[in-house]
N, CA, C and O of each residue as an XYZ file, in Angstrom:
812
protein
N      89.007     69.030     88.371
C      88.725     69.954     87.247
C      90.005     69.497     86.095
O      91.206     69.323     86.304
N      89.134     69.378     84.711
C      90.426     69.214     84.125
C      91.514     70.584     83.607
O      91.178     71.752     83.410
N      92.667     70.066     83.500
C      93.378     71.245     83.491
C      93.751     71.776     82.134
O      94.273     72.840     81.801
N      93.243     70.503     81.289
C      93.393     71.454     79.517
C      91.911     71.745     79.595
O      91.903     72.802     78.964
N      90.559     71.518     79.962
C      89.671     72.297     80.180
C      89.822     73.888     80.192
O      89.533     74.636     79.258
N      90.405     74.303     81.616
C      91.311     75.315     82.080
C      91.846     76.008     80.964
O      91.578     77.191     80.752
N      92.739     75.196     80.096
C      93.287     75.948     79.847
C      93.321     76.585     78.382
O      94.173     77.336     77.905
N      91.804     75.923     77.624
C      90.855     77.249     77.146
C      90.132     78.826     77.629
O      89.771     79.768     76.924
N      90.114     78.707     78.611
C      89.518     80.007     78.977
C      90.150     80.696     79.352
O      91.165     80.364     79.963
N      89.815     81.921     79.145
C      90.803     83.718     79.683
C      91.219     83.218     81.143
O      91.050     82.222     81.847
N      91.775     84.299     81.202
C      92.619     84.752     82.945
C      91.600     84.794     83.701
O      91.595     83.978     84.623
N      90.571     85.615     83.589
C      89.623     85.531     84.721
C      88.963     84.651     85.061
O      88.775     84.370     86.245
N      88.351     83.874     83.835
C      87.669     82.805     84.298
C      88.539     81.686     84.882
O      88.440     81.035     85.922
N      89.506     81.673     83.782
C      90.810     80.831     85.165
C      90.729     81.177     86.051
O      90.255     80.197     86.625
N      90.859     82.183     87.026
C      90.695     82.379     88.330
C      90.211     82.173     89.195
O      90.656     81.894     90.308
N      88.950     82.300     88.735
C      87.234     82.143     89.478
C      87.531     80.387     89.461
O      87.791     79.767     90.492
N      87.458     79.902     88.423
C      87.367     78.007     88.374
C      88.629     77.610     89.813
O      88.354     76.955     90.819
N      90.022     78.257     89.469
C      90.953     77.592     90.502
C      90.553     77.613     91.934
O      90.953     76.849     92.813
N      89.447     78.900     92.082
C      89.699     78.851     93.923
C      89.175     77.503     94.263
O      88.307     76.959     93.580
N      89.711     76.959     95.331
C      89.934     75.771     96.014
C      89.953     74.623     94.925
O      88.941     73.931     94.817
N      90.827     74.429     94.275
C      91.276     73.962     93.369
C      92.699     73.301     93.617
O      93.225     72.868     92.592
N      93.347     73.163     94.685
C      95.056     72.994     94.613
C      95.541     72.303     93.455
O      96.444     72.753     92.749
N      94.727     70.794     93.169
C      95.549     70.179     92.579
C      95.292     70.614     90.978
O      96.140     70.268     90.156
N      94.119     71.374     90.543
C      94.642     72.110     89.331
C      95.609     73.334     89.252
O      96.142     73.823     88.257
N      95.686     73.661     90.428
C      96.629     74.780     90.496
C      98.237     74.087     90.363
O      99.099     74.853     89.932
N      98.491     73.230     90.580
C      99.678     72.764     90.698
C      99.929     72.097     89.393
O     100.996     72.079     88.779
N      98.409     71.362     88.939
C      98.562     71.016     87.682
C      99.230     72.487     86.346
O     100.235     72.471     85.636
N      98.403     73.308     86.459
C      98.493     74.636     85.934
C      99.542     75.117     86.367
O      99.344     76.326     86.251
N     100.840     74.940     86.924
C     102.143     75.660     87.276
C     102.959     74.567     86.597
O     104.124     74.879     86.847
N     102.966     73.490     85.895
C     103.525     72.490     85.008
C     103.327     73.450     83.504
O     104.197     73.280     82.649
N     102.570     74.113     83.302
C     102.240     74.919     81.759
C     102.923     76.155     82.681
O     102.259     76.651     83.591
N     104.115     76.561     82.426
C     104.715     77.466     82.911
C     104.233     79.296     82.445
O     104.082     80.317     83.117
N     104.127     78.995     81.054
C     104.044     80.590     80.391
C     102.527     80.765     80.743
O     102.164     81.869     81.150
N     101.462     79.575     80.593
C     100.220     79.681     80.860
C      99.938     80.142     82.493
O      98.972     80.753     82.950
N     100.858     79.743     83.021
C     100.246     80.196     84.482
C     101.054     81.534     84.687
O     100.568     82.185     85.613
N     102.014     82.066     84.169
C     102.267     83.099     83.995
C     101.113     83.925     83.589
O     101.022     84.970     84.233
N     100.613     83.819     83.092
C      99.649     84.694     82.093
C      98.577     85.062     83.551
O      98.506     86.211     83.987
N      97.854     83.977     84.133
C      97.150     83.931     84.812
C      98.369     84.526     86.259
O      98.039     85.622     86.713
N      98.774     84.323     86.470
C      99.508     84.760     87.408
C      99.526     86.658     87.316
O      98.977     87.579     87.921
N     100.264     86.542     86.461
C     100.445     88.309     86.436
C      98.912     89.059     86.375
O      98.738     90.106     87.000
N      97.986     88.537     85.698
C      96.549     88.612     85.839
C      96.072     88.685     87.366
O      95.534     89.739     87.707
N      96.145     88.170     87.849
C      95.809     87.848     89.676
C      96.600     89.536     90.049
O      95.858     90.436     90.443
N      97.729     89.732     89.918
C      98.728     90.283     90.846
C      97.643     91.758     89.999
O      97.254     92.752     90.612
N      97.467     91.561     88.999
C      96.895     93.227     88.376
C      95.390     93.486     89.071
O      94.939     94.611     89.284
N      94.788     92.393     89.343
C      93.724     92.194     89.760
C      93.826     92.982     91.241
O      93.519     94.173     91.289
N      94.191     92.398     92.232
C      94.791     92.469     93.255
C      95.237     94.301     93.866
O      94.676     94.949     94.749
N      96.164     94.608     93.179
C      96.339     95.738     93.155
C      95.649     96.867     93.192
O      95.599     97.881     93.889
N      94.801     96.144     91.661
C      93.577     97.367     91.138
C      92.390     97.745     92.262
O      91.574     98.652     92.425
N      92.683     96.819     92.768
C      90.767     96.132     93.664
C      91.180     96.092     94.707
O      92.035     95.269     95.034
N      90.723     96.900     95.445
C      90.421     96.818     96.876
C      89.470     96.019     97.625
O      89.543     95.447     98.713
N      88.367     96.159     96.568
C      87.211     95.438     97.023
C      86.907     93.798     97.529
O      87.724     92.958     97.907
N      85.462     93.696     97.387
C      85.465     91.833     97.678
C      85.037     91.176     96.616
O      84.495     90.091     96.828
N      85.210     91.806     94.781
C      84.262     91.217     94.162
C      84.815     89.601     94.258
O      85.540     89.149     95.144
N      84.321     88.950     93.217
C      84.468     87.660     93.301
C      85.664     87.526     92.433
O      86.127     86.399     92.614
N      86.240     88.078     91.720
C      87.474     87.779     90.891
C      88.574     88.456     91.952
O      89.724     88.019     91.983
N      88.181     89.457     92.746
C      89.254     89.805     93.389
C      90.154     88.815     94.796
O      91.329     88.759     95.158
N      88.991     88.217     95.218
C      89.024     86.810     96.533
C      89.531     85.629     95.097
O      90.370     84.730     95.154
N      89.061     85.862     94.438
C      89.597     84.498     93.698
C      91.350     85.007     92.970
O      91.993     84.171     92.334
N      91.759     86.073     93.144
C      92.925     86.063     92.610
C      93.917     86.466     93.740
O      95.143     86.581     93.741
N      93.046     86.629     94.626
C      94.226     86.959     96.373
C      94.232     84.910     96.419
O      95.347     84.507     96.086
N      93.746     84.338     96.582
C      93.400     83.114     96.863
C      94.592     82.146     95.692
O      95.152     81.094     96.000
N      94.699     82.732     94.619
C      95.753     82.274     93.376
C      96.591     82.879     94.287
O      97.126     82.030     95.000
N      96.930     84.046     94.558
C      98.508     84.195     94.561
C      98.927     83.569     96.122
O     100.126     83.505     96.393
N      97.858     83.090     97.185
C      98.248     82.894     98.413
C      98.600     81.397     98.163
O      99.647     81.028     98.696
N      97.927     80.499     97.464
C      97.995     79.142     96.795
C      99.422     79.700     96.509
O     100.200     79.807     97.457
N      99.757     80.014     95.421
C     100.994     79.792     95.137
C     102.245     79.790     95.944
O     103.116     78.923     96.013
N     102.131     81.188     96.668
C     103.032     81.189     98.117
C     103.033     80.161     98.764
O     104.100     79.878     99.310
N     102.146     79.451     98.903
C     102.373     77.983    100.117
C     102.912     76.908     99.531
O     103.723     76.171    100.092
N     102.468     76.753     98.311
C     102.440     75.599     97.526
C     103.786     75.242     96.601
O     104.564     74.289     96.568
N     103.667     76.396     95.929
C     104.462     76.097     94.689
C     106.025     76.875     94.094
O     106.841     76.759     93.179
N     105.738     77.770     95.407
C     106.939     78.759     95.432
C     108.126     78.106     96.710
O     108.213     78.499     97.873
N     108.803     77.201     96.151
C     109.891     76.294     96.837
C     111.150     76.661     97.403
O     111.816     76.254     98.355
N     111.285     77.597     96.492
C     113.165     77.635     96.641
C     112.852     79.378     95.740
O     111.913     79.829     95.084
N     114.274     79.942     96.198
C     114.765     81.096     95.110
C     114.867     81.125     93.908
O     114.789     82.240     93.393
N     115.044     80.116     93.152
C     114.880     80.272     91.824
C     113.208     79.843     90.799
O     112.870     79.773     89.618
N     112.487     79.624     92.377
C     110.635     80.043     91.684
C     110.402     81.590     91.878
O     109.594     82.318     91.301
N     111.385     81.908     92.904
C     110.577     83.916     93.026
C     111.079     84.628     92.103
O     110.532     85.691     91.810
N     112.786     83.992     91.124
C     113.501     84.066     90.295
C     112.342     84.271     88.716
O     112.087     85.164     87.907
N     111.987     83.045     88.933
C     111.547     82.781     87.518
C     109.681     83.557     87.047
O     109.119     83.894     86.005
N     109.312     83.522     88.584
C     107.821     84.382     88.053
C     108.118     86.232     88.123
O     107.482     87.127     87.566
N     109.386     86.320     89.075
C     109.812     88.300     88.817
C     110.080     87.762     87.424
O     109.044     87.973     86.793
N     110.474     87.499     87.077
C     111.450     87.850     85.337
C     110.671     87.435     84.456
O     111.154     87.480     83.324
N     109.588     87.022     84.534
C     108.199     87.162     83.405
C     107.361     88.497     83.473
O     106.430     88.865     82.756
N     108.025     89.173     84.653
C     107.054     90.180     84.511
C     107.738     91.375     84.762
O     108.810     91.333     85.365
N     107.057     92.885     84.218
C     107.724     94.090     84.056
C     108.357     93.963     85.100
O     108.593     92.843     85.553
N     108.780     95.130     85.721
C     109.945     95.700     86.949
C     109.133     96.080     87.634
O     109.308     95.889     88.838
N     107.898     96.777     87.190
C     106.946     97.426     88.663
C     106.233     96.289     89.157
O     106.030     96.302     90.371
N     105.901     95.533     88.658
C     104.786     94.400     88.861
C     105.648     93.748     89.574
O     105.382     93.662     90.773
N     106.924     93.099     89.077
C     107.895     92.294     89.766
C     108.113     92.852     90.963
O     108.149     91.916     91.761
N     108.269     93.805     91.492
C     108.372     94.513     92.572
C     107.355     94.739     93.493
O     107.636     94.823     94.689
N     106.093     94.861     93.056
C     104.945     94.875     93.715
C     104.583     92.894     93.860
O     103.912     92.463     94.797
N     105.043     92.165     93.006
C     105.007     90.596     93.269
C     105.892     90.460     94.830
O     105.289     90.031     95.813
N     106.955     90.757     94.897
C     107.925     90.660     95.989
C     107.790     91.292     97.089
O     108.307     90.971     98.160
N     106.846     92.545     96.813
C     106.550     93.210     98.161
C     105.727     92.605     98.922
O     105.851     92.379    100.126
N     104.334     92.163     97.790
C     103.248     91.345     98.795
C     103.467     89.551     99.170
O     102.752     88.847     99.882
N     105.031     89.079     98.207
C     105.451     87.501     98.617
C     105.808     87.892     99.966
O     105.015     87.664    100.879
N     107.005     88.502    100.201
C     107.936     88.483    101.329
C     106.664     89.052    102.791
O     106.949     88.812    103.965
N     105.775     89.547    102.529
C     104.925     90.256    103.592
C     103.791     89.328    104.162
O     103.098     89.389    105.177
N     103.899     88.144    102.758
C     102.564     86.997    102.901
C     102.738     86.178    104.325
O     103.715     85.432    104.386
N     101.845     86.258    105.504
C     101.672     84.915    106.275
C     102.016     83.508    105.106
O     102.869     82.671    105.404
N     101.550     83.458    104.330
C     102.316     81.659    103.590
C     102.962     81.765    102.912
O     102.888     80.877    102.063
N     103.944     82.698    102.700
C     104.628     82.566    102.213
C     106.494     81.839    103.187
O     106.947     82.401    104.185
N     107.035     80.841    102.656
C     107.564     80.082    103.706
C     109.064     80.946    103.905
O     109.625     81.320    102.875
N     109.540     81.176    104.913
C     110.766     81.721    105.575
C     111.849     81.455    105.413
O     112.746     82.295    105.475
N     112.116     79.689    105.059
C     113.201     79.440    104.130
C     113.568     79.831    102.805
O     114.722     80.044    102.433
N     112.454     79.921    102.057
C     113.088     80.811    100.808
C     113.604     81.888    100.740
O     114.601     82.114    100.053
N     112.830     82.984    101.654
C     113.413     84.253    102.128
C     115.207     84.418    102.675
O     116.193     85.133    102.499
N     114.764     83.238    103.409
C     116.721     83.172    103.606
C     117.390     82.700    103.112
O     118.594     82.902    103.273
N     116.827     81.734    102.166
C     118.179     81.288    100.862
C     118.063     82.690     99.808
O     119.031     82.737     99.050
N     117.283     83.589     99.657
C     117.978     84.562     98.746
C     118.418     85.359     99.262
O     119.079     86.101     98.536
N     118.359     85.764    100.873
C     119.717     86.198    101.594
C     120.900     85.644    101.676
O     121.865     86.116    102.277
N     120.860     84.599    101.057
C     122.215     83.303    100.929
C     122.571     83.101     99.333
O     123.516     82.552     98.767
N     121.663     83.631     98.965
C     122.361     83.363     97.311
C     122.740     84.848     96.349
O     122.128     85.065     95.303
N     123.264     85.311     96.601
C     123.673     86.634     95.818
C     123.367     86.979     94.327
O     122.667     87.894     93.896
N     124.072     86.010     93.632
C     123.301     86.106     92.414
C     122.191     85.699     91.681
O     121.961     85.868     90.484
N     121.290     84.942     92.843
C     120.019     85.100     92.122
C     119.409     86.735     92.878
O     118.718     87.547     92.263
N     119.822     86.872     94.124
C     119.319     88.287     94.365
C     119.892     89.208     93.584
O     119.454     90.297     93.953
N     120.805     89.373     92.504
C     121.406     90.056     92.077
C     120.236     90.559     90.903
O     119.868     91.656     90.483
N     119.878     89.175     90.629
C     118.894     89.023     89.111
C     116.974     89.728     89.695
O     116.075     89.872     88.867
N     116.810     90.014     91.080
C     115.489     90.256     90.961
C     115.576     92.218     91.421
O     116.558     92.856     91.802
N     114.402     92.609     91.224
C     114.316     94.419     90.936
C     114.471     94.700     92.247
O     113.706     94.436     93.174
N     115.659     95.333     92.265
C     115.989     96.044     93.771
C     115.028     97.326     94.138
O     114.735     98.207     93.329
N     114.550     97.264     95.639
C     113.650     97.779     95.568
C     113.655     97.686     97.664
O     113.347     96.861     98.524
N     113.992     98.543     97.626
C     114.225     98.669     99.645
C     113.146     97.856    100.567
O     113.371     97.123    101.530
N     111.825     98.242     99.929
C     110.615     97.728    100.557
C     110.744     96.109    101.031
O     110.750     95.619    102.160
N     110.863     95.381     99.466
C     111.042     94.051     99.939
C     112.448     93.363    100.389
O     112.613     92.190    100.726
N     113.214     94.183    100.323
C     114.933     93.751    100.748
C     114.859     93.658    102.077
O     115.356     92.665    102.607
N     114.316     94.528    102.770
C     114.667     94.579    104.018
C     113.848     93.812    104.925
O     114.155     93.648    106.106
N     112.543     93.219    104.249
C     112.366     92.090    104.751
C     113.364     90.466    104.744
O     113.512     89.563    105.567
N     113.736     90.657    103.751
C     114.743     89.461    103.389
C     115.838     89.517    104.479
O     115.888     88.681    105.382
N     116.896     90.754    104.327
C     117.781     90.876    105.528
C     117.149     91.033    106.625
O     117.830     90.788    107.621
N     116.166     91.330    106.797
C     115.650     91.190    109.089
C     114.970     89.536    108.833
O     114.796     89.086    109.966
N     114.637     88.739    108.037
C     114.050     87.655    108.471
C     115.802     86.729    108.202
O     116.190     86.000    109.115
N     116.412     86.838    107.309
C     117.724     85.926    107.732
C     118.217     85.881    108.956
O     118.376     84.911    109.697
N     118.618     87.836    109.231
C     119.739     87.895    110.202
C     118.567     87.408    111.919
O     118.803     86.588    112.806
N     117.878     87.956    111.808
C     116.976     87.297    113.020
C     116.546     86.531    113.281
O     115.907     86.392    114.324
N     116.778     85.472    112.173
C     116.147     83.702    111.726
C     117.624     83.224    112.946
O     117.678     82.674    114.046
N     118.702     83.845    111.914
C     119.950     82.991    112.722
C     119.938     83.410    114.384
O     119.965     82.715    115.400
N     119.897     84.556    114.210
C     120.474     85.017    115.776
C     119.278     84.012    117.243
O     119.690     83.511    118.290
N     117.767     84.052    116.698
C     116.400     83.269    117.382
C     117.165     81.811    117.154
O     116.956     81.091    118.130
N     117.821     81.303    116.355
C     117.672     79.935    115.981
C     119.102     79.571    117.059
O     119.043     78.478    117.622
N     120.153     80.311    117.301
C     121.098     80.099    118.184
C     121.769     81.431    119.405
O     122.790     82.094    119.586
N     120.595     81.255    119.918
C     121.060     82.218    121.033
C     122.135     82.402    121.568
O     122.563     83.553    121.482
N     122.899     81.489    122.237
C     124.221     81.274    122.755
C     125.359     81.663    121.747
O     126.539     81.860    122.039
N     124.773     81.736    120.488
C     126.281     81.579    119.563
C     126.626     82.772    118.940
O     125.638     83.506    118.966
N     127.587     83.318    118.381
C     128.189     84.057    118.140
C     128.435     84.229    116.582
O     129.256     83.408    116.173
N     127.949     85.065    115.626
C     128.367     85.405    114.333
C     128.869     86.735    114.007
O     128.702     87.798    114.604
N     129.590     86.438    112.820
C     130.103     86.960    112.021
C     129.546     88.202    111.272
O     128.788     87.653    110.472
N     129.471     89.241    111.087
C     128.528     90.361    110.253
C     128.136     89.725    108.638
O     127.047     89.719    108.064
N     129.501     89.200    108.174
C     129.074     88.278    106.889
C     127.774     87.472    107.146
O     126.662     87.764    106.707
N     128.114     86.328    107.990
C     127.137     85.526    108.302
C     125.497     85.927    108.409
O     124.487     85.362    107.989
N     125.701     87.084    109.119
C     124.412     88.008    109.506
C     123.836     88.606    108.395
O     122.653     88.939    108.331
N     124.870     88.781    107.301
C     124.321     89.936    106.257
C     125.266     89.213    105.357
O     126.410     89.654    105.252
N     124.957     88.298    104.792
C     125.306     87.698    103.728
C     125.651     88.832    102.234
O     126.635     88.652    101.517
N     124.706     89.877    102.016
C     124.104     90.551    100.742
C     125.048     91.922    101.044
O     125.167     92.812    100.202
N     125.634     91.958    102.232
C     126.238     93.421    102.407
C     125.235     93.958    102.787
O     124.056     93.750    102.500
N     126.095     95.246    103.989
C     124.973     96.281    104.462
C     124.436     97.334    103.546
O     123.636     98.127    104.044
N     124.767     97.470    102.223
C     124.422     98.379    101.787
C     123.239     98.166    100.865
O     122.391     98.955    100.447
N     123.386     97.155    100.712
C     121.472     96.492     99.811
C     120.646     96.850    101.140
O     120.542     95.861    100.416
N     120.038     97.155    102.154
C     119.473     97.643    102.859
C     120.114     98.892    104.525
O     119.642     98.795    105.658
N     120.566     99.303    104.351
C     121.073     99.603    105.784
C     120.913     99.893    106.940
O     121.644     99.702    107.912
N     119.493    100.580    106.810
C     118.773    100.287    108.035
C     118.465     98.877    108.824
O     118.633     98.695    110.029
N     118.111     98.188    108.134
C     117.665     96.937    108.601
C     118.840     96.184    108.838
O     118.937     95.435    109.810
N     119.776     96.348    107.966
C     120.984     95.503    108.524
C     121.317     96.324    109.956
O     121.334     95.596    110.948
N     121.570     97.680    110.171
C     121.797     98.080    111.549
C     120.768     97.273    112.446
O     121.211     97.136    113.586
N     119.654     96.763    112.275
C     119.154     96.520    113.308
C     119.431     95.624    113.514
O     120.004     95.523    114.599
N     119.284     94.489    112.799
C     120.335     92.882    112.667
C     121.541     92.876    113.952
O     121.486     92.299    115.037
N     122.807     93.888    113.285
C     123.789     94.179    113.746
C     123.374     94.765    115.544
O     123.931     94.446    116.594
N     122.380     95.562    115.342
C     122.358     96.286    116.947
C     121.651     95.206    118.045
O     121.660     95.388    119.263
N     121.126     94.212    117.462
C     120.817     93.023    118.083
C     121.636     92.249    118.752
O     121.837     91.960    119.931
N     122.153     91.927    117.505
C     123.723     90.939    117.662
C     124.280     91.597    119.085
O     124.114     91.195    120.236
N     124.986     92.732    118.595
C     125.976     93.708    119.826
C     125.228     93.460    121.011
O     125.767     93.036    122.033
N     123.797     93.749    120.907
C     122.947     93.843    122.435
C     122.910     92.929    122.972
O     123.043     92.984    124.195
N     122.682     91.458    122.226
C     122.795     90.071    122.882
C     123.807     89.156    123.406
O     123.724     88.076    123.990
N     125.072     90.104    122.925
C     126.270     88.910    122.939
C     126.472     88.159    121.891
O     127.289     87.242    121.969
N     125.696     88.427    120.593
C     125.789     87.543    119.416
C     126.529     87.701    118.608
O     126.415     86.892    117.687
N     127.472     88.581    118.482
C     128.681     89.105    117.517
C     129.814     89.109    117.802
O     130.238     89.997    118.541
N     130.724     88.036    117.263
C     131.986     87.668    117.862
C     132.818     89.151    117.943
O     132.822     90.087    117.144
N     133.342     89.019    118.912
C     134.217     90.209    119.380
C     135.438     90.952    118.261
O     136.071     92.001    118.373
N     135.432     90.148    117.431
C     136.978     90.634    116.459
C     136.146     91.239    115.588
O     136.599     92.101    114.835
N     134.791     90.880    115.552
C     134.130     91.766    114.652
C     133.436     93.663    114.902
O     132.932     94.535    114.194
N     133.730     93.525    115.966
C     133.414     95.004    116.893
C     133.564     95.963    116.464
O     132.655     96.790    116.399
N     135.527     96.308    115.748
C     135.897     97.078    115.352
C     135.262     97.508    113.707
O     135.151     98.620    113.191
N     134.984     96.395    113.271
C     134.524     96.101    111.752
C     132.861     96.751    111.429
O     132.240     96.863    110.372
N     132.544     97.061    112.692
C     130.874     97.155    112.493
C     130.965     98.661    112.963
O     130.008     99.383    112.685
N     132.222     99.286    113.773
C     132.783    100.438    113.851
C     132.831    101.338    112.601
O     132.476    102.508    112.457
N     133.351    100.493    111.774
C     133.914    100.986    110.186
C     132.849    101.475    109.563
O     132.582    102.588    109.110
N     132.118    100.167    109.627
C     130.812    100.478    108.864
C     129.743    101.286    108.999
O     129.012    101.700    108.100
N     129.657    101.571    110.562
C     128.766    102.825    110.571
C     129.387    103.855    111.460
O     128.947    104.296    112.522
N     130.524    104.165    110.809
C     131.063    105.461    111.196
C     130.525    106.749    112.327
O     131.242    107.179    113.230
N     129.587    107.071    112.136
C     128.728    107.977    112.322
C     127.696    107.495    113.367
O     126.846    108.312    113.721
N     127.683    106.335    113.862
C     126.749    105.669    114.839
C     127.211    105.895    116.064
O     128.190    105.381    116.604
N     126.018    107.158    116.732
C     126.234    107.340    118.592
C     126.224    106.093    119.115
O     127.069    105.783    119.954
N     125.347    105.283    118.728
C     125.281    103.924    119.919
C     125.988    102.772    119.559
O     126.295    101.843    120.306
N     126.181    102.870    118.600
C     127.591    101.591    118.235
C     129.198    102.315    118.987
O     130.158    101.824    119.581
N     128.938    103.222    118.705
C     130.875    103.908    119.635
C     130.546    103.490    120.881
O     131.213    102.697    121.547
N     128.982    104.286    121.389
C     129.213    104.187    122.847
C     129.503    102.867    123.572
O     130.065    102.705    124.656
N     128.867    101.743    122.522
C     128.699    100.690    123.092
C     129.803    100.058    122.853
O     130.150     99.429    123.852
N     130.636     99.923    121.823
C     131.555     99.089    121.703
C     133.424    100.404    121.909
O     134.566    100.180    122.310
N     132.881    101.333    121.498
C     134.340    102.293    121.677
C     134.022    103.240    122.900
O     134.497    104.364    122.736
N     133.368    103.076    124.033
C     133.306    103.843    124.976
C     133.291    105.233    124.388
O     134.208    105.993    124.698
N     132.129    105.730    123.388
C     132.093    106.646    122.840
C     133.224    107.686    122.196
O     133.166    108.891    121.948
N     134.081    106.882    122.064
C     135.016    107.700    120.870
C     134.683    107.861    119.606
O     135.435    108.466    118.842
């Protein structure tokens, strides 16, 4: 398909034409303003329509292909989110982190770049996934290694305390938390009975 012809169509027609056309999708990606308009429309359709219309199917395919082929790092994520209003950006991020086609290395790199993370709209739903994917990914990749709290939760526990606790609890249970960090864990979660029992003998 001719990308120049695609640019003459409205967003709905572009979505229908792009289905099954990954090369044309990648060509549209180079026209960032035009791509963003179609991306925004795809999100709106998917969020508003739970049915099986041709436009909804094409919109879902557009998003999935974008996640798989085009979002290669946190800057791509930030660029798309920043072009949307906050509510739609949060919906995008929630959809992206839960998509089986999104790259986990992108999520892990979001967790490792606090400045980029801070530029994204905060919402516990997608943040929870980023915290868990990063922390559990480290633990699973090196089961015999012991990590610091900072290595496991580089964004700090307050971005999502339940998700942070889940990661740190797993590290503690599997002897993957540096011993000198255990007192710090008690200070971070002073009312956590499980941590007090395991680390401090119930104190």
